[in-house]
C-alpha positions in Angstrom: -12.2 -1.2 16.1 -12.0 0.1 19.6 -9.4 -2.5 20.4 -7.0 -1.0 17.8 -7.7 2.5 18.9 -7.1 1.8 22.5 -3.8 0.2 21.5 -2.9 3.4 19.6 -3.2 1.9 16.1 -5.4 2.7 13.2 -5.6 2.2 9.4 -6.6 4.9 7.0 -7.4 4.4 3.3 -6.6 7.5 1.2 -7.5 8.6 -2.4 -11.2 7.9 -2.0 -13.3 4.7 -1.9 -13.5 3.8 -5.6 -10.7 1.8 -7.1 -9.7 1.7 -10.7 -8.9 -2.0 -10.5 -11.3 -4.9 -9.9 -9.4 -7.5 -7.9 -11.6 -10.5 -7.3 -10.9 -10.7 -3.5 -11.5 -7.0 -2.7 -14.6 -5.5 -1.2 -13.7 -1.9 -2.4 -16.0 -0.6 -5.2 -14.6 -0.4 -8.7 -15.3 2.4 -11.1 -14.4 5.9 -12.0 -13.2 7.6 -8.8 -14.2 11.2 -7.9 -11.6 14.0 -8.0 -8.9 13.8 -5.4 -9.7 15.5 -2.1 -6.7 17.9 -1.9 -7.5 18.4 1.8 -7.2 14.7 2.6 -3.6 14.7 3.8 -4.4 17.3 6.4 -7.7 15.5 7.4 -5.9 12.2 7.9 -3.1 13.9 9.9 -5.6 15.7 12.0 -7.5 12.5 12.8 -4.2 10.8 13.8 -3.3 13.7 16.0 -6.8 13.9 17.7 -7.0 10.1 18.2 -3.4 10.1 19.6 -2.5 7.3 17.2 1.0 5.8 18.0 1.2 3.7 14.8 -0.7 4.5 11.6 -1.1 2.2 8.6 -1.9 4.2 5.5 -3.3 2.3 2.5 -5.1 3.4 -0.7 -7.2 2.4 -3.6 -5.4 2.1 -6.9 -5.7 5.3 -8.9 -4.6 4.4 -12.4 -6.6 7.3 -13.6 -4.1 9.7 -12.1 -0.8 10.5 -13.9 1.2 10.1 -10.7 -0.9 7.1 -9.5 -1.8 9.2 -6.4 1.8 9.6 -5.1 1.4 13.3 -4.7 -1.4 12.7 -2.1 0.7 9.9 -0.6 3.7 12.2 -0.1 1.6 15.0 1.3 -0.2 12.6 3.7 3.1 11.2 5.1 4.4 14.8 5.5 1.3 16.1 7.2 1.3 13.2 9.7 5.0 13.7 10.5 4.3 17.5 11.0 1.4 17.0 13.4 2.4 13.8 15.1 6.2 13.4 14.7 6.3 10.4 17.1 3.7 8.4 15.3 5.2 5.5 13.4 3.9 4.7 9.9 3.4 1.7 7.7 2.4 2.5 4.1 0.7 -0.2 2.2 1.2 1.0 -1.4 -0.2 0.0 -4.7 2.2 -1.1 -7.5 2.2 2.4 -9.2 2.4 0.3 -12.5 6.0 -0.5 -11.5 7.2 3.1 -12.0 10.5 3.3 -10.2 10.3 7.1 -9.9 6.9 7.0 -8.2 8.0 4.3 -5.8 11.1 6.3 -4.9 8.9 9.3 -3.9 7.3 7.1 -1.2 10.7 5.7 0.0 12.1 9.2 0.2 9.5 10.1 2.8 11.0 7.5 5.1 8.0 5.7 6.5 9.1 3.1 9.0 7.7 0.2 6.9 6.6 0.1 3.3 4.3 -2.8 2.3 3.2 -4.0 -1.1 1.2 -7.2 -1.2 1.8 -10.0 -3.6 -1.7 -11.2 -2.7 -1.4 -14.7 -4.4 0.8 -17.1 -6.3 1.9 -16.7 -9.9 -0.6 -19.0 -11.4 -3.6 -17.3 -9.8 -2.5 -13.7 -10.2 -4.4 -13.1 -13.5 -7.6 -14.6 -12.1 -7.4 -12.9 -8.7 -5.8 -9.5 -9.6 -6.8 -9.0 -13.2 -5.0 -5.7 -13.8 -1.9 -6.6 -11.7 1.1 -8.6 -12.6 3.0 -11.0 -10.4 6.4 -10.0 -11.7 5.5 -6.3 -11.4 4.7 -6.8 -7.7 8.1 -8.6 -7.2 9.7 -5.6 -9.0 8.0 -3.2 -6.6 9.5 -5.1 -3.7 12.9 -5.1 -5.3 12.7 -1.4 -6.1 11.8 -0.6 -2.5 15.2 -2.1 -1.5 17.1 -0.5 -4.4 15.8 2.9 -3.3 17.0 2.3 0.3 13.9 1.2 2.2 15.1 -0.8 5.2 11.8 -2.4 6.3 9.5 -3.9 3.8 6.5 -6.2 4.1 4.3 -8.2 1.7 1.5 -10.7 2.1 -0.3 -13.4 0.3 -3.7 -14.9 0.8 -4.2 -18.6 1.2 -7.3 -20.7 0.3 -7.7 -19.5 -3.3 -6.7 -22.8 -4.9 -2.9 -22.5 -4.6 -0.8 -25.6 -3.9 1.8 -25.8 -1.1 4.5 -25.9 -3.8 3.2 -22.7 -5.3 3.2 -21.0 -1.9 6.9 -22.0 -1.3 7.8 -20.8 -4.8 6.2 -17.4 -4.1 8.0 -17.1 -0.8 11.3 -18.0 -2.6 10.5 -15.4 -5.3 9.9 -12.8 -2.6 13.1 -13.7 -0.7 15.1 -13.1 -3.9 14.0 -9.5 -3.9 15.9 -8.7 -0.7 
């Protein structure tokens, strides 16, 4: 942890520590999350300011229990960071927001330097590994990021879950088509 901080980088998980989904690979607890901490955006921004973070990665649990999927807190967090630490660059690692184009656009409109959304695995293993997620929905999120004008996007997949080399190449090809 100290290595990242001394390099001026830190990752913050927002919207609590209970996820509404139960992905097989994830160590985050699943269940009914507590109410949203309305002060969280300012707390995160204050931490970034005090730690003199040069590059912040913001991620979150999935909040399918919230009508807006948590985008209100996402937007307020990005704005609070920009307000206190305007020179801090940001990567936002977002959930799929159930593929809602309007919610995804709200994040894009805040202009983080990078928006990430992870595919996590190949098509065949998606249902097993990410029970509430959909492979094509994640591809659509990546496509919508570009449609809404996001210049820099990232995604990731895990290896070692039983996928074949052919499936990995197919996934990379599917991702490439979203550019």
